[in-house]
N, C-alpha and C positions, 0 to 999 in steps of 0.2 A: 504493500500500500504506500502511495505517495503521501506522506503525512502533511507536507507543506500544502499540497493542493487540497487535501481534505480539510485542513484547518482554514484555508482561505475560503472554501465554499461554506463551511460552517459559520464563519464570521459574517459573510454576506447574507446568509439565511437569517441569522440573529438580527442583523441590521434591518432587513426588509420585512421580517416576520412572515415570509412566504417562500415556498419552494419555487413557485411559478415565476415570481418576480426575479428571484435569483437566477433562474434559468435564462430569463430574457436578458438580464444584465450581462451574464457571463457567456451568453450564446451557447448554452448547453441544453441537452434534453432534460426534462424534469426528472426522468428516471435516473439519470446520471447524478444529478444533484442529490436526490434522495439516497441513492446507494452509497455515495461517498460519505455522507454524514453518518449513515448506518455503519459503514466500515470503521469510521473513526470511533464511534461509540463502542463497537465490539473490541477494538484495539485497546481503548482506554479502560474498558470494563465499567463504564458509567453511562447513564442516560443524559444526553445533552439537551434534548428537546422533548417537550410534551406535545403529542400529536393527537388530533381528533378530526372529524370531518368538518368541524366548524371553526377551529382555531389552532394556532401553533404558538407555543411559548417556550422560552428558555428556562430550563430547570435551575435550581440553585447551584448544582455542580457545573452546569453549563455556563452560568455567569462567572464562576471562578475561573474556568478554563478560558473563557473569552477574554477576561481581564489580563490573564497571564500571557496569552499568545497574540493578542491583537496588534500591539505595537511592533512586535518582532516580525510578524507576517507583512505588515504594511511597510516597515523599514526595508525588508528584503526586496519587496516588489519595487519600491522606489529606487533603491540602490542599483538593482538590475537594470531598470529602465534608464537611469541617469548614465550608467556606463555604456549602454547600447547607443546612446545618442551623442556621446562625446565627439565622435568623428564623422557624424552624418548631418545632413540638413534636417532642420526641425520638421517633425512629422507626427502623425498620430491624431487622436481625438481630444479636443478640449471641450469640456462640458460647462456651460454657462447658464445660470439662472438670473433672470432680470425682470424688472417691472415691465408690464406690457407698454405703459405710457413712455418709459424711457427708451424702450426698444424702438417704438414708432418714431420718437422724436430724434434720436441720435444713434442708437446702437446698430440698427440695420445698415445705415450708411457706413459706419465704421467697419462693420464686419464684411461688407461687400468689398471695400478697399483692401481689407486684411486678406481675404481669400485670394484676391488677384495677386497680391504680393507674395503670399505663402501658400501656394496651391497644394502642397503636400500635407497641410494641416487641415483636419476636418473639424468644423465647428458644429457642436450639438447644442442648440439653444432652446431653453424652456422659458417661455414668458408666463409669469404667474405672480399673483399678489401674495401667495403663501410663502412662509419662511421655510427654506430648506435647511436641513442639517447637512452641512457640506461633506462631512466624513461619511456619515451613514448613507446619504443619498448619492455619494460618489460624484459630487459637484466640484469642479476646479475653481470657479469664480462665481460670486453672487453679487448682484448690484441691487442694493436696497437702502432705504432711509433708516437711520438708527441713531439713537443718542447714547446707547451703551453697547458698543460692538462686543461680541463674544471674546472672552479673554484668550481662548485658544486659537484665535484667528488674527491675521494681519489685516488692518483696516486702512485703506487709502481714501481720503476724502476727495471726491470728484466734483462735488458741488456743495455750496453752503446751504442749499435747500431753503433759501429765503422764500417767504410766502407773502401773498397779498390777496386782497379781495378785489376782483376785477369785474368789469362789465363792458358792454359795447358802448361806443359814443352815443348811439341812438337810444339805448336803454337809459343812460344817464340823463340825456336831454328830455326824455318823455316821462320820467318818473320823479317822485319826490326826492329831494336832495338828501344824501346821507351825511350827516354832520358828526355823528357819534355811533359807536357800535350798538347803542340801544335802538337806533333807527333801522337796523338790519331786519328786525322782526316784521316790518311792514313791507318787505320786498320779497320777490320770488327768489328763493335760494336753490341753486343747483348744487346738489350735495353728493359727495363721494360716500359710497356705502354698498353693502351687499348682504344677502341672507339675513335681513332683518336688523343688521347692525349699521348704524349711521355714524360716520366720523364726526366727532365734535369740533366746533370752532372755538378757539381761544383768542382773547386779546390781552395784551399786557398793559396794565394801567395802574398808576400809583404803586409801583414796585411789586405788583402781584398779578397773577394770571386770573382771569375770570371767564366763564362760559359766555359765548355770544348766543343769545336766543335767536332762533331763526325759524322761518316757515318753509319747509321743504316743498319745492315745486316739481323737481325732477331728481331722482336718485339713481346713480349709476356707478359701477366700479371701473369704468374706463375713463381715465382722465382726459384722453383725447376727445372723446364724445362730449364730456362736460365742457371743454373749451369750445368745441364746435357750437354747442347750444348757447354759450355766452356770446360768441361772435354773431350768432343769429338774433341776438337781442332778447333771448327768452328770460334772462334773469342775471343774478350775480353769483359768483363762485369764489371759493377760497382755493388757490392753486399755487404750487411751487413756481418760482420764477422761471426755471428752465423749461416749463411747459408752455408758458404764455409769452416769453420774451420775443420770439419771432413775430407773433401776432401784434404785440405792443409796437414793435418797430414799423409794422405795416399800417398801424392806425386802426386795427380791427378791434382792439380792446384798450381800456384805460384802467389804471389803478385808482381805486376809489379814494384812498388817502395814503400818500406815500410815507407819512410819518408814523402810521400805525405799525405795531408789532403784533402780528397775528400768526396763528399756527394751528395744526391739528393736535398739538401736544402742549402741555403746560411747562415748557422749558425752552431754553435758547440753544440747546446743543444738538438739535436734530440735524444731521447731515446726510447727504446722499453719498454712500460709500461703496467702494469695491472691496469685497471681503474674500480672503483666500487663506489656505493653510500654508504656512511657511515651507513645510517640507515639499509639498507638491510644486511649489514655485521653482524648485531646483531643476525640474525637468526642462529641457531646452525649449520645447514647444510653448510651455507656460511662461518661461522667461521672455520668449519672443513676443507672445501676446501681451504680457504685462507692460513691457516697454512701449510697444506700439499703441496700446489702448491709452496709457497715461499721456503719451505725446499728443494723441488726438483730442483727448478731453481738455488738455491744457490749451490747445489751439482754440477749442470752442469757447473757453472762458475769456479769451482776449477781446 
């Protein structure tokens, strides 16, 4: 039995909680995945997984084994791949998780140019508003707003994530003037939210944050569609600067009050970040992407 391969498969099953997901990720038959884990259990003389037709869970003994071998297996894989790439052109798959709105505004264009420059590197992009666990979900890079980056990851700020309440010039002209955040309640608010959860609006005033009361007119989890509705004069919205800046330059939207400090969160430290594991960044393809992406985002900020 190849103990390293079996341990690698077990770790992935424990991470995904599924034989079928592991089989898809590792591009193996489900029967092979199941057999390798069973062989490992027989070799160790312990039960690593509890199986039933409805669920799969890691046993206490399995958790101990996972803790002992996970770092060693991942380190072996990374070391092997780093050595393989030392004398070759960057190649392989880079897995990226990004906000759909950021992908639409900037990332698709950056990746299109990147693929033309480095055709041997395959980009696997997932656009989602959900938070991935980079290690367990086998993600190389994640782009997400955060005020407290995970301690086990490297965080590079790619945008200050400044926010403002915006509306179209027509809407501002045709509706009651907004002089304070208390006036927001009488306007049509185009809000970010999904599955019954509405993102709150905060304003910073007199050294503290307070909730902005609003009347939702349209709720959507696609920031680009929210901006589109604002441009069409349907109402007002709280948006990150990087989403509306181009529309602002074209005169399609205006900032309601440039002196306001507003946010989805009650803090000043919310940034748009590129997150990655330091160890994975040692791979040549990831180093290549990291350098290219940061150069491109720096150019966007000029």
